C-alpha positions, 0 to 999 in steps of 0.5 A, spaced: 286 698 748 293 701 747 299 699 742 303 696 748 297 692 750 296 690 743 304 687 743 304 684 750 297 680 748 301 678 741 306 675 745 302 672 749 298 669 743 305 667 740 308 664 747 302 660 748 302 657 741 309 655 741 307 652 748 302 648 745 306 646 739 311 644 743 306 640 747 303 637 741 309 635 738 311 631 744 305 628 745 305 626 738 312 623 739 310 619 745 305 616 741 310 614 737 314 611 741 308 607 745 306 604 739 313 602 737 313 599 744 306 595 744 307 592 737 313 589 740 310 587 745 304 585 741 308 581 736 311 578 743 305 575 746 303 573 739 309 569 738 308 566 745 301 564 743 303 561 737 308 556 741 302 554 746 298 552 741 303 549 737 305 545 742 298 543 745 297 541 737 303 537 737 301 533 744 294 532 741 297 529 735 301 525 738 296 523 743 291 521 738 296 517 733 298 513 740 291 512 741 289 509 734 296 505 735 293 502 741 286 500 738 289 498 731 294 493 735 290 487 736 287 488 729 294 488 725 296 482 729 290 478 728 291 481 720 298 478 720 296 471 724 290 470 719 295 472 713 300 467 716 295 461 716 292 463 709 299 462 706 301 456 710 294 453 707 295 455 700 302 453 700 299 445 702 294 446 697 299 448 691 304 442 693 298 438 693 296 441 686 304 440 684 303 433 686 296 431 682 299 434 676 305 430 677 302 424 677 297 425 672 303 427 667 307 421 669 300 417 667 300 420 660 308 418 660 310 425 659 316 426 663 317 430 669 323 436 670 327 431 674 327 426 668 328 432 663 334 434 668 337 427 668 337 426 661 340 433 660 346 431 664 346 424 661 346 428 654 352 432 656 356 427 659 355 423 651 357 430 648 363 430 652 365 423 650 364 424 642 368 430 642 373 426 646 373 421 641 374 426 635 380 429 638 383 422 639 382 420 631 
């Protein structure tokens, strides 16, 4: 092989290497851009999927709580009615007990609250009269 053909072959190899290295560079740059675009699109898709799932979850929870509320409503109403009846009955028993205890205490000669309050009022009036009489002396 002659020197000229060797130089020509070497020049062709260098030109081919430059072409291939430029293509490799451009392919790498293209891959980088595509990965960035696809990851942005992938992120958007994930956000959209998450929003749909969140909406479904909220609807499920709302539907479930409404359903439970509807099923519990009669139970709550029955509980309130039973509680009211119990309280009325308890008040009647308490009033009857108070009356019987008061009668028993009265039979034993123990003064009632009203008797003590009336006596306290009379004592206050008597104290006021005594104090007024002392001032007049």
